[in-house]
PDB file as gemmi writes it, atoms N, CA and C in Angstrom:
CRYST1    1.000    1.000    1.000  90.00  90.00  90.00 P 1                      
ATOM      1  N   UNK A   1      21.971  23.797 -13.810  1.00  0.00           N  
ATOM      2  CA  UNK A   1      22.507  22.876 -12.812  1.00  0.00           C  
ATOM      3  C   UNK A   1      22.249  21.645 -13.017  1.00  0.00           C  
ATOM      4  N   UNK A   2      23.162  20.899 -12.117  1.00  0.00           N  
ATOM      5  CA  UNK A   2      23.270  19.347 -12.266  1.00  0.00           C  
ATOM      6  C   UNK A   2      22.339  18.793 -12.566  1.00  0.00           C  
ATOM      7  N   UNK A   3      21.127  18.995 -11.735  1.00  0.00           N  
ATOM      8  CA  UNK A   3      19.881  18.142 -11.763  1.00  0.00           C  
ATOM      9  C   UNK A   3      19.080  18.121 -13.012  1.00  0.00           C  
ATOM     10  N   UNK A   4      19.273  19.043 -13.698  1.00  0.00           N  
ATOM     11  CA  UNK A   4      18.717  19.336 -14.835  1.00  0.00           C  
ATOM     12  C   UNK A   4      19.587  18.348 -16.106  1.00  0.00           C  
ATOM     13  N   UNK A   5      20.676  18.306 -15.701  1.00  0.00           N  
ATOM     14  CA  UNK A   5      21.696  17.798 -16.947  1.00  0.00           C  
ATOM     15  C   UNK A   5      21.775  16.527 -16.761  1.00  0.00           C  
ATOM     16  N   UNK A   6      21.238  15.715 -15.704  1.00  0.00           N  
ATOM     17  CA  UNK A   6      21.564  14.426 -15.522  1.00  0.00           C  
ATOM     18  C   UNK A   6      19.880  13.881 -15.112  1.00  0.00           C  
ATOM     19  N   UNK A   7      19.050  13.846 -15.913  1.00  0.00           N  
ATOM     20  CA  UNK A   7      17.905  13.245 -15.587  1.00  0.00           C  
ATOM     21  C   UNK A   7      18.038  11.730 -15.622  1.00  0.00           C  
ATOM     22  N   UNK A   8      18.400  11.015 -16.135  1.00  0.00           N  
ATOM     23  CA  UNK A   8      18.440   9.550 -16.163  1.00  0.00           C  
ATOM     24  C   UNK A   8      19.112   8.987 -15.017  1.00  0.00           C  
ATOM     25  N   UNK A   9      20.167   9.963 -14.500  1.00  0.00           N  
ATOM     26  CA  UNK A   9      20.932   9.467 -13.138  1.00  0.00           C  
ATOM     27  C   UNK A   9      19.741   9.778 -11.925  1.00  0.00           C  
ATOM     28  N   UNK A  10      18.861  10.959 -12.020  1.00  0.00           N  
ATOM     29  CA  UNK A  10      18.112  11.093 -11.289  1.00  0.00           C  
ATOM     30  C   UNK A  10      16.874   9.909 -11.124  1.00  0.00           C  
ATOM     31  N   UNK A  11      16.405   9.671 -12.328  1.00  0.00           N  
ATOM     32  CA  UNK A  11      15.417   8.414 -12.576  1.00  0.00           C  
ATOM     33  C   UNK A  11      15.986   7.240 -11.891  1.00  0.00           C  
ATOM     34  N   UNK A  12      17.286   7.063 -12.000  1.00  0.00           N  
ATOM     35  CA  UNK A  12      17.595   5.708 -11.401  1.00  0.00           C  
ATOM     36  C   UNK A  12      17.793   5.764  -9.723  1.00  0.00           C  
ATOM     37  N   UNK A  13      18.095   6.819  -9.182  1.00  0.00           N  
ATOM     38  CA  UNK A  13      17.680   7.180  -7.726  1.00  0.00           C  
ATOM     39  C   UNK A  13      16.163   6.850  -7.340  1.00  0.00           C  
ATOM     40  N   UNK A  14      15.308   7.684  -8.051  1.00  0.00           N  
ATOM     41  CA  UNK A  14      14.207   7.510  -7.949  1.00  0.00           C  
ATOM     42  C   UNK A  14      13.603   5.932  -7.798  1.00  0.00           C  
ATOM     43  N   UNK A  15      14.059   5.449  -8.809  1.00  0.00           N  
ATOM     44  CA  UNK A  15      13.570   3.981  -9.354  1.00  0.00           C  
ATOM     45  C   UNK A  15      14.277   2.817  -8.265  1.00  0.00           C  
ATOM     46  N   UNK A  16      15.206   3.353  -7.277  1.00  0.00           N  
ATOM     47  CA  UNK A  16      15.943   2.210  -6.471  1.00  0.00           C  
ATOM     48  C   UNK A  16      15.311   2.687  -5.089  1.00  0.00           C  
ATOM     49  N   UNK A  17      14.582   3.478  -4.886  1.00  0.00           N  
ATOM     50  CA  UNK A  17      13.954   3.905  -3.497  1.00  0.00           C  
ATOM     51  C   UNK A  17      13.632   2.772  -2.638  1.00  0.00           C  
ATOM     52  N   UNK A  18      12.800   1.874  -3.319  1.00  0.00           N  
ATOM     53  CA  UNK A  18      12.193   0.935  -2.340  1.00  0.00           C  
ATOM     54  C   UNK A  18      13.425  -0.247  -2.162  1.00  0.00           C  
ATOM     55  N   UNK A  19      14.611  -0.181  -2.954  1.00  0.00           N  
ATOM     56  CA  UNK A  19      15.955  -1.113  -2.747  1.00  0.00           C  
ATOM     57  C   UNK A  19      16.487  -0.461  -1.359  1.00  0.00           C  
ATOM     58  N   UNK A  20      16.522   0.741  -1.581  1.00  0.00           N  
ATOM     59  CA  UNK A  20      17.298   1.679  -0.617  1.00  0.00           C  
ATOM     60  C   UNK A  20      16.613   1.497   0.752  1.00  0.00           C  
ATOM     61  N   UNK A  21      15.331   1.507   0.783  1.00  0.00           N  
ATOM     62  CA  UNK A  21      14.529   1.245   1.940  1.00  0.00           C  
ATOM     63  C   UNK A  21      14.874  -0.260   2.342  1.00  0.00           C  
ATOM     64  N   UNK A  22      14.471  -1.043   1.655  1.00  0.00           N  
ATOM     65  CA  UNK A  22      14.624  -2.646   1.876  1.00  0.00           C  
ATOM     66  C   UNK A  22      16.224  -3.040   2.613  1.00  0.00           C  
ATOM     67  N   UNK A  23      17.232  -2.310   1.959  1.00  0.00           N  
ATOM     68  CA  UNK A  23      18.598  -2.327   2.289  1.00  0.00           C  
ATOM     69  C   UNK A  23      18.890  -1.895   3.837  1.00  0.00           C  
ATOM     70  N   UNK A  24      18.219  -0.701   4.217  1.00  0.00           N  
ATOM     71  CA  UNK A  24      18.223  -0.158   5.538  1.00  0.00           C  
ATOM     72  C   UNK A  24      17.291  -1.219   6.687  1.00  0.00           C  
ATOM     73  N   UNK A  25      16.016  -1.405   6.155  1.00  0.00           N  
ATOM     74  CA  UNK A  25      15.489  -2.380   6.896  1.00  0.00           C  
ATOM     75  C   UNK A  25      16.071  -3.581   7.121  1.00  0.00           C  
ATOM     76  N   UNK A  26      16.800  -4.196   6.144  1.00  0.00           N  
ATOM     77  CA  UNK A  26      17.462  -5.534   6.886  1.00  0.00           C  
ATOM     78  C   UNK A  26      18.557  -5.000   7.928  1.00  0.00           C  
ATOM     79  N   UNK A  27      19.145  -3.849   7.681  1.00  0.00           N  
ATOM     80  CA  UNK A  27      20.060  -3.613   9.051  1.00  0.00           C  
ATOM     81  C   UNK A  27      19.420  -3.035  10.352  1.00  0.00           C  
ATOM     82  N   UNK A  28      18.040  -3.411  10.227  1.00  0.00           N  
ATOM     83  CA  UNK A  28      17.402  -3.125  11.401  1.00  0.00           C  
ATOM     84  C   UNK A  28      16.996  -1.556  11.667  1.00  0.00           C  
ATOM     85  N   UNK A  29      17.241  -0.639  10.240  1.00  0.00           N  
ATOM     86  CA  UNK A  29      16.794   0.555  10.706  1.00  0.00           C  
ATOM     87  C   UNK A  29      15.667   1.116   9.596  1.00  0.00           C  
ATOM     88  N   UNK A  30      14.480   0.913   9.810  1.00  0.00           N  
ATOM     89  CA  UNK A  30      13.670   1.462   8.738  1.00  0.00           C  
ATOM     90  C   UNK A  30      13.540   2.987   8.772  1.00  0.00           C  
ATOM     91  N   UNK A  31      13.555   3.206   7.290  1.00  0.00           N  
ATOM     92  CA  UNK A  31      13.673   4.479   6.606  1.00  0.00           C  
ATOM     93  C   UNK A  31      12.975   4.871   5.712  1.00  0.00           C  
ATOM     94  N   UNK A  32      12.527   6.047   5.373  1.00  0.00           N  
ATOM     95  CA  UNK A  32      11.884   6.601   4.239  1.00  0.00           C  
ATOM     96  C   UNK A  32      12.913   7.593   3.232  1.00  0.00           C  
ATOM     97  N   UNK A  33      12.649   7.732   2.317  1.00  0.00           N  
ATOM     98  CA  UNK A  33      13.499   8.282   1.215  1.00  0.00           C  
ATOM     99  C   UNK A  33      12.670   9.460   0.365  1.00  0.00           C  
ATOM    100  N   UNK A  34      13.170  10.432   0.345  1.00  0.00           N  
ATOM    101  CA  UNK A  34      12.631  11.742  -0.140  1.00  0.00           C  
ATOM    102  C   UNK A  34      13.319  12.261  -1.201  1.00  0.00           C  
ATOM    103  N   UNK A  35      12.933  12.644  -2.307  1.00  0.00           N  
ATOM    104  CA  UNK A  35      13.678  12.904  -3.541  1.00  0.00           C  
ATOM    105  C   UNK A  35      13.420  14.537  -3.591  1.00  0.00           C  
ATOM    106  N   UNK A  36      14.642  15.328  -3.650  1.00  0.00           N  
ATOM    107  CA  UNK A  36      14.631  16.934  -3.735  1.00  0.00           C  
ATOM    108  C   UNK A  36      15.690  17.513  -4.514  1.00  0.00           C  
ATOM    109  N   UNK A  37      15.551  18.549  -4.976  1.00  0.00           N  
ATOM    110  CA  UNK A  37      16.625  19.410  -5.291  1.00  0.00           C  
ATOM    111  C   UNK A  37      17.706  18.343  -6.007  1.00  0.00           C  
ATOM    112  N   UNK A  38      17.421  17.494  -6.873  1.00  0.00           N  
ATOM    113  CA  UNK A  38      18.550  16.760  -7.331  1.00  0.00           C  
ATOM    114  C   UNK A  38      19.209  15.542  -7.080  1.00  0.00           C  
ATOM    115  N   UNK A  39      18.781  15.167  -5.833  1.00  0.00           N  
ATOM    116  CA  UNK A  39      19.391  14.182  -5.059  1.00  0.00           C  
ATOM    117  C   UNK A  39      18.100  13.264  -4.112  1.00  0.00           C  
ATOM    118  N   UNK A  40      18.550  12.313  -3.546  1.00  0.00           N  
ATOM    119  CA  UNK A  40      17.604  11.447  -2.704  1.00  0.00           C  
ATOM    120  C   UNK A  40      18.094  11.200  -1.503  1.00  0.00           C  
ATOM    121  N   UNK A  41      17.232  11.889  -0.452  1.00  0.00           N  
ATOM    122  CA  UNK A  41      17.755  11.948   0.938  1.00  0.00           C  
ATOM    123  C   UNK A  41      17.109  10.628   1.869  1.00  0.00           C  
ATOM    124  N   UNK A  42      17.986  10.132   2.699  1.00  0.00           N  
ATOM    125  CA  UNK A  42      17.436   9.044   3.686  1.00  0.00           C  
ATOM    126  C   UNK A  42      17.383   9.500   4.864  1.00  0.00           C  
ATOM    127  N   UNK A  43      16.099   9.263   5.395  1.00  0.00           N  
ATOM    128  CA  UNK A  43      15.831   9.715   7.023  1.00  0.00           C  
ATOM    129  C   UNK A  43      15.108   8.309   7.540  1.00  0.00           C  
ATOM    130  N   UNK A  44      15.656   8.210   9.091  1.00  0.00           N  
ATOM    131  CA  UNK A  44      15.314   7.261   9.790  1.00  0.00           C  
ATOM    132  C   UNK A  44      13.822   7.516  10.165  1.00  0.00           C  
ATOM    133  N   UNK A  45      12.790   6.485  10.035  1.00  0.00           N  
ATOM    134  CA  UNK A  45      11.426   6.837  10.154  1.00  0.00           C  
ATOM    135  C   UNK A  45      11.384   7.310  11.877  1.00  0.00           C  
ATOM    136  N   UNK A  46      11.996   6.518  12.739  1.00  0.00           N  
ATOM    137  CA  UNK A  46      11.859   7.108  14.254  1.00  0.00           C  
ATOM    138  C   UNK A  46      12.441   8.387  14.384  1.00  0.00           C  
ATOM    139  N   UNK A  47      12.128   9.319  14.543  1.00  0.00           N  
ATOM    140  CA  UNK A  47      12.635  10.790  14.891  1.00  0.00           C  
ATOM    141  C   UNK A  47      12.539  11.271  13.504  1.00  0.00           C  
ATOM    142  N   UNK A  48      12.492  10.883  12.576  1.00  0.00           N  
ATOM    143  CA  UNK A  48      12.605  11.695  11.155  1.00  0.00           C  
ATOM    144  C   UNK A  48      14.361  12.287  11.150  1.00  0.00           C  
ATOM    145  N   UNK A  49      15.014  11.235  11.504  1.00  0.00           N  
ATOM    146  CA  UNK A  49      16.404  11.914  11.680  1.00  0.00           C  
ATOM    147  C   UNK A  49      17.405  11.644  10.237  1.00  0.00           C  
ATOM    148  N   UNK A  50      17.954  12.599   9.928  1.00  0.00           N  
ATOM    149  CA  UNK A  50      18.495  12.483   8.503  1.00  0.00           C  
ATOM    150  C   UNK A  50      19.479  11.795   8.730  1.00  0.00           C  
ATOM    151  N   UNK A  51      19.902  10.568   7.493  1.00  0.00           N  
ATOM    152  CA  UNK A  51      20.939   9.590   7.669  1.00  0.00           C  
ATOM    153  C   UNK A  51      21.891  10.252   6.456  1.00  0.00           C  
ATOM    154  N   UNK A  52      21.507  10.099   5.184  1.00  0.00           N  
ATOM    155  CA  UNK A  52      22.413  10.237   4.135  1.00  0.00           C  
ATOM    156  C   UNK A  52      21.615  10.846   2.735  1.00  0.00           C  
ATOM    157  N   UNK A  53      22.372  11.384   1.961  1.00  0.00           N  
ATOM    158  CA  UNK A  53      21.867  12.177   0.983  1.00  0.00           C  
ATOM    159  C   UNK A  53      22.726  11.584  -0.314  1.00  0.00           C  
ATOM    160  N   UNK A  54      22.188  11.095  -1.435  1.00  0.00           N  
ATOM    161  CA  UNK A  54      22.693  10.642  -2.707  1.00  0.00           C  
ATOM    162  C   UNK A  54      22.388  11.745  -3.936  1.00  0.00           C  
ATOM    163  N   UNK A  55      23.599  12.129  -4.401  1.00  0.00           N  
ATOM    164  CA  UNK A  55      23.382  12.935  -5.510  1.00  0.00           C  
ATOM    165  C   UNK A  55      24.227  12.387  -6.679  1.00  0.00           C  
ATOM    166  N   UNK A  56      23.689  12.392  -7.841  1.00  0.00           N  
ATOM    167  CA  UNK A  56      24.369  12.075  -9.184  1.00  0.00           C  
ATOM    168  C   UNK A  56      25.549  12.958  -9.551  1.00  0.00           C  
ATOM    169  N   UNK A  57      26.467  12.130  -9.948  1.00  0.00           N  
ATOM    170  CA  UNK A  57      27.548  13.267 -10.063  1.00  0.00           C  
ATOM    171  C   UNK A  57      27.922  13.263 -11.638  1.00  0.00           C  
ATOM    172  N   UNK A  58      27.189  12.711 -12.380  1.00  0.00           N  
ATOM    173  CA  UNK A  58      27.388  12.859 -14.025  1.00  0.00           C  
ATOM    174  C   UNK A  58      28.484  11.965 -14.452  1.00  0.00           C  
ATOM    175  N   UNK A  59      29.234  11.150 -13.610  1.00  0.00           N  
ATOM    176  CA  UNK A  59      30.262  10.274 -13.982  1.00  0.00           C  
ATOM    177  C   UNK A  59      29.867   8.696 -13.859  1.00  0.00           C  
ATOM    178  N   UNK A  60      29.134   8.330 -15.041  1.00  0.00           N  
ATOM    179  CA  UNK A  60      28.651   6.846 -15.080  1.00  0.00           C  
ATOM    180  C   UNK A  60      27.539   6.846 -14.049  1.00  0.00           C  
ATOM    181  N   UNK A  61      27.644   5.797 -13.406  1.00  0.00           N  
ATOM    182  CA  UNK A  61      26.616   5.552 -12.128  1.00  0.00           C  
ATOM    183  C   UNK A  61      27.098   5.986 -10.730  1.00  0.00           C  
ATOM    184  N   UNK A  62      27.873   6.710 -10.878  1.00  0.00           N  
ATOM    185  CA  UNK A  62      28.543   7.528  -9.637  1.00  0.00           C  
ATOM    186  C   UNK A  62      27.801   8.322  -8.923  1.00  0.00           C  
ATOM    187  N   UNK A  63      27.414   8.340  -7.462  1.00  0.00           N  
ATOM    188  CA  UNK A  63      26.799   9.367  -6.939  1.00  0.00           C  
ATOM    189  C   UNK A  63      27.782  10.111  -5.643  1.00  0.00           C  
ATOM    190  N   UNK A  64      27.529  11.201  -5.518  1.00  0.00           N  
ATOM    191  CA  UNK A  64      28.119  11.740  -4.299  1.00  0.00           C  
ATOM    192  C   UNK A  64      27.433  11.117  -2.876  1.00  0.00           C  
ATOM    193  N   UNK A  65      28.134  10.809  -1.866  1.00  0.00           N  
ATOM    194  CA  UNK A  65      27.140  10.478  -0.795  1.00  0.00           C  
ATOM    195  C   UNK A  65      27.320  11.674   0.270  1.00  0.00           C  
ATOM    196  N   UNK A  66      26.270  12.310   0.799  1.00  0.00           N  
ATOM    197  CA  UNK A  66      26.287  13.441   1.762  1.00  0.00           C  
ATOM    198  C   UNK A  66      26.099  12.926   3.411  1.00  0.00           C  
ATOM    199  N   UNK A  67      26.677  13.854   4.329  1.00  0.00           N  
ATOM    200  CA  UNK A  67      26.349  13.779   5.399  1.00  0.00           C  
ATOM    201  C   UNK A  67      25.375  14.987   5.766  1.00  0.00           C  
ATOM    202  N   UNK A  68      24.418  14.824   7.102  1.00  0.00           N  
ATOM    203  CA  UNK A  68      23.890  15.764   7.367  1.00  0.00           C  
ATOM    204  C   UNK A  68      24.687  16.276   8.825  1.00  0.00           C  
ATOM    205  N   UNK A  69      25.280  17.350   8.560  1.00  0.00           N  
ATOM    206  CA  UNK A  69      26.292  18.184   8.975  1.00  0.00           C  
ATOM    207  C   UNK A  69      25.797  18.757  10.485  1.00  0.00           C  
ATOM    208  N   UNK A  70      26.949  19.140  11.297  1.00  0.00           N  
ATOM    209  CA  UNK A  70      26.668  19.821  12.450  1.00  0.00           C  
ATOM    210  C   UNK A  70      26.115  21.254  12.253  1.00  0.00           C  
ATOM    211  N   UNK A  71      26.230  21.736  11.224  1.00  0.00           N  
ATOM    212  CA  UNK A  71      25.404  23.157  10.509  1.00  0.00           C  
ATOM    213  C   UNK A  71      23.952  22.731  10.197  1.00  0.00           C  
ATOM    214  N   UNK A  72      23.385  21.815  10.496  1.00  0.00           N  
ATOM    215  CA  UNK A  72      21.899  21.471  10.219  1.00  0.00           C  
ATOM    216  C   UNK A  72      21.700  21.473   8.768  1.00  0.00           C  
ATOM    217  N   UNK A  73      22.770  21.144   7.869  1.00  0.00           N  
ATOM    218  CA  UNK A  73      22.420  20.825   6.310  1.00  0.00           C  
ATOM    219  C   UNK A  73      23.145  19.755   5.961  1.00  0.00           C  
ATOM    220  N   UNK A  74      22.962  19.386   4.553  1.00  0.00           N  
ATOM    221  CA  UNK A  74      23.498  18.198   3.738  1.00  0.00           C  
ATOM    222  C   UNK A  74      24.736  18.917   3.545  1.00  0.00           C  
ATOM    223  N   UNK A  75      25.957  18.041   3.767  1.00  0.00           N  
ATOM    224  CA  UNK A  75      27.153  18.667   3.548  1.00  0.00           C  
ATOM    225  C   UNK A  75      28.392  17.378   2.922  1.00  0.00           C  
ATOM    226  N   UNK A  76      29.172  17.926   2.220  1.00  0.00           N  
ATOM    227  CA  UNK A  76      30.072  16.811   1.602  1.00  0.00           C  
ATOM    228  C   UNK A  76      30.977  16.412   2.802  1.00  0.00           C  
ATOM    229  N   UNK A  77      31.296  14.991   2.324  1.00  0.00           N  
ATOM    230  CA  UNK A  77      32.236  14.409   3.311  1.00  0.00           C  
ATOM    231  C   UNK A  77      33.758  14.741   3.109  1.00  0.00           C  
ATOM    232  N   UNK A  78      34.364  15.283   4.161  1.00  0.00           N  
ATOM    233  CA  UNK A  78      35.704  15.552   3.696  1.00  0.00           C  
ATOM    234  C   UNK A  78      35.860  17.097   2.916  1.00  0.00           C  
ATOM    235  N   UNK A  79      36.986  17.036   2.265  1.00  0.00           N  
ATOM    236  CA  UNK A  79      37.305  18.484   1.682  1.00  0.00           C  
ATOM    237  C   UNK A  79      36.683  18.400   0.012  1.00  0.00           C  
ATOM    238  N   UNK A  80      36.649  16.997  -0.464  1.00  0.00           N  
ATOM    239  CA  UNK A  80      36.213  16.933  -1.796  1.00  0.00           C  
ATOM    240  C   UNK A  80      35.142  16.058  -1.977  1.00  0.00           C  
ATOM    241  N   UNK A  81      34.516  15.305  -0.954  1.00  0.00           N  
ATOM    242  CA  UNK A  81      33.257  14.495  -1.030  1.00  0.00           C  
ATOM    243  C   UNK A  81      33.640  13.161  -1.441  1.00  0.00           C  
ATOM    244  N   UNK A  82      32.601  12.445  -1.139  1.00  0.00           N  
ATOM    245  CA  UNK A  82      32.768  10.856  -1.488  1.00  0.00           C  
ATOM    246  C   UNK A  82      31.845  10.417  -2.584  1.00  0.00           C  
ATOM    247  N   UNK A  83      32.609   9.750  -3.431  1.00  0.00           N  
ATOM    248  CA  UNK A  83      31.737   9.453  -4.716  1.00  0.00           C  
ATOM    249  C   UNK A  83      32.000   7.773  -4.960  1.00  0.00           C  
ATOM    250  N   UNK A  84      30.783   7.226  -5.449  1.00  0.00           N  
ATOM    251  CA  UNK A  84      30.918   5.961  -5.535  1.00  0.00           C  
ATOM    252  C   UNK A  84      29.810   5.154  -5.812  1.00  0.00           C  
ATOM    253  N   UNK A  85      29.481   4.248  -6.183  1.00  0.00           N  
ATOM    254  CA  UNK A  85      28.396   3.171  -6.846  1.00  0.00           C  
ATOM    255  C   UNK A  85      27.140   3.700  -5.767  1.00  0.00           C  
ATOM    256  N   UNK A  86      25.894   2.965  -6.069  1.00  0.00           N  
ATOM    257  CA  UNK A  86      24.910   3.568  -5.094  1.00  0.00           C  
ATOM    258  C   UNK A  86      25.064   2.219  -4.238  1.00  0.00           C  
ATOM    259  N   UNK A  87      25.136   1.087  -4.646  1.00  0.00           N  
ATOM    260  CA  UNK A  87      25.286  -0.155  -4.094  1.00  0.00           C  
ATOM    261  C   UNK A  87      26.520  -0.068  -2.904  1.00  0.00           C  
ATOM    262  N   UNK A  88      27.560   0.477  -3.311  1.00  0.00           N  
ATOM    263  CA  UNK A  88      28.720   0.346  -2.468  1.00  0.00           C  
ATOM    264  C   UNK A  88      28.523   1.561  -1.416  1.00  0.00           C  
ATOM    265  N   UNK A  89      27.717   2.609  -1.769  1.00  0.00           N  
ATOM    266  CA  UNK A  89      27.597   3.830  -0.912  1.00  0.00           C  
ATOM    267  C   UNK A  89      26.650   3.582   0.290  1.00  0.00           C  
ATOM    268  N   UNK A  90      25.563   2.354   0.134  1.00  0.00           N  
ATOM    269  CA  UNK A  90      24.944   1.784   0.811  1.00  0.00           C  
ATOM    270  C   UNK A  90      25.420   1.277   2.246  1.00  0.00           C  
ATOM    271  N   UNK A  91      26.517   0.068   1.708  1.00  0.00           N  
ATOM    272  CA  UNK A  91      27.242  -0.584   2.282  1.00  0.00           C  
ATOM    273  C   UNK A  91      28.193   0.423   3.376  1.00  0.00           C  
ATOM    274  N   UNK A  92      28.714   1.570   2.575  1.00  0.00           N  
ATOM    275  CA  UNK A  92      29.870   2.525   3.208  1.00  0.00           C  
ATOM    276  C   UNK A  92      28.804   3.161   4.437  1.00  0.00           C  
ATOM    277  N   UNK A  93      27.752   3.704   4.103  1.00  0.00           N  
ATOM    278  CA  UNK A  93      27.047   4.496   5.044  1.00  0.00           C  
ATOM    279  C   UNK A  93      26.660   3.412   6.322  1.00  0.00           C  
ATOM    280  N   UNK A  94      26.521   2.234   6.437  1.00  0.00           N  
ATOM    281  CA  UNK A  94      25.802   1.314   7.297  1.00  0.00           C  
ATOM    282  C   UNK A  94      27.175   0.743   8.192  1.00  0.00           C  
ATOM    283  N   UNK A  95      28.319   0.041   7.226  1.00  0.00           N  
ATOM    284  CA  UNK A  95      29.142  -0.481   8.015  1.00  0.00           C  
ATOM    285  C   UNK A  95      30.480   0.364   7.903  1.00  0.00           C  
ATOM    286  N   UNK A  96      30.714   1.004   7.057  1.00  0.00           N  
ATOM    287  CA  UNK A  96      32.090   1.580   7.133  1.00  0.00           C  
ATOM    288  C   UNK A  96      32.556   2.720   7.960  1.00  0.00           C  
ATOM    289  N   UNK A  97      31.179   3.849   7.669  1.00  0.00           N  
ATOM    290  CA  UNK A  97      31.454   5.124   8.314  1.00  0.00           C  
ATOM    291  C   UNK A  97      30.017   5.324   9.184  1.00  0.00           C  
ATOM    292  N   UNK A  98      29.678   4.394  10.075  1.00  0.00           N  
ATOM    293  CA  UNK A  98      28.238   4.295  10.845  1.00  0.00           C  
ATOM    294  C   UNK A  98      28.262   5.631  11.787  1.00  0.00           C  
ATOM    295  N   UNK A  99      29.512   5.931  12.295  1.00  0.00           N  
ATOM    296  CA  UNK A  99      29.466   7.167  13.197  1.00  0.00           C  
ATOM    297  C   UNK A  99      29.241   8.586  12.512  1.00  0.00           C  
ATOM    298  N   UNK A 100      29.670   8.823  11.609  1.00  0.00           N  
ATOM    299  CA  UNK A 100      29.626   9.976  10.453  1.00  0.00           C  
ATOM    300  C   UNK A 100      27.948  10.067  10.511  1.00  0.00           C  
ATOM    301  N   UNK A 101      27.486   8.940   9.978  1.00  0.00           N  
ATOM    302  CA  UNK A 101      25.744   8.836   9.772  1.00  0.00           C  
ATOM    303  C   UNK A 101      24.993   8.387  10.807  1.00  0.00           C  
ATOM    304  N   UNK A 102      25.274   8.568  12.002  1.00  0.00           N  
ATOM    305  CA  UNK A 102      24.335   8.000  13.291  1.00  0.00           C  
ATOM    306  C   UNK A 102      23.871   6.818  13.268  1.00  0.00           C  
ATOM    307  N   UNK A 103      24.506   5.835  12.511  1.00  0.00           N  
ATOM    308  CA  UNK A 103      23.914   4.541  12.266  1.00  0.00           C  
ATOM    309  C   UNK A 103      23.752   3.892  13.707  1.00  0.00           C  
ATOM    310  N   UNK A 104      24.971   3.880  14.470  1.00  0.00           N  
ATOM    311  CA  UNK A 104      25.028   3.218  15.891  1.00  0.00           C  
ATOM    312  C   UNK A 104      24.021   3.872  16.533  1.00  0.00           C  
ATOM    313  N   UNK A 105      23.729   5.177  16.704  1.00  0.00           N  
ATOM    314  CA  UNK A 105      22.578   5.680  17.626  1.00  0.00           C  
ATOM    315  C   UNK A 105      21.478   4.983  16.998  1.00  0.00           C  
ATOM    316  N   UNK A 106      21.079   5.120  15.830  1.00  0.00           N  
ATOM    317  CA  UNK A 106      19.894   4.961  15.224  1.00  0.00           C  
ATOM    318  C   UNK A 106      19.480   3.214  15.880  1.00  0.00           C  
ATOM    319  N   UNK A 107      20.337   2.518  15.820  1.00  0.00           N  
ATOM    320  CA  UNK A 107      20.463   1.060  16.010  1.00  0.00           C  
ATOM    321  C   UNK A 107      20.043   0.796  17.595  1.00  0.00           C  
ATOM    322  N   UNK A 108      20.758   1.739  18.462  1.00  0.00           N  
ATOM    323  CA  UNK A 108      20.585   1.737  19.861  1.00  0.00           C  
ATOM    324  C   UNK A 108      19.232   2.293  20.270  1.00  0.00           C  
ATOM    325  N   UNK A 109      18.580   2.863  19.233  1.00  0.00           N  
ATOM    326  CA  UNK A 109      17.184   3.515  19.749  1.00  0.00           C  
ATOM    327  C   UNK A 109      16.154   2.493  19.644  1.00  0.00           C  
ATOM    328  N   UNK A 110      16.381   1.428  18.930  1.00  0.00           N  
ATOM    329  CA  UNK A 110      15.705   0.063  19.034  1.00  0.00           C  
ATOM    330  C   UNK A 110      15.339  -0.395  19.954  1.00  0.00           C  
TER     331      UNK A 110                                                      
END                                                                             
């Protein structure tokens, strides 16, 4: 499985957990992160709402960004998924596709 082939990429995600939480906090959304099954999931502290999941792709520093779908599970975005660096992914989740990740709803809860 991928998670066993990419330990250094997974370690990178684990090491960036505080950076990720800080980024969302500056956007007004306090989050917690959880590592499981080869990826890092981001949840809003308010209501434990799933926001996004980052999974290493094996292609440099690239990660796949996943959303919590209407099927009540993490799912690919679109037919082929969305991959990018973690820093760009954070901006993507908050600014570029907030409806997909429920960011507008989470901001309204405050």
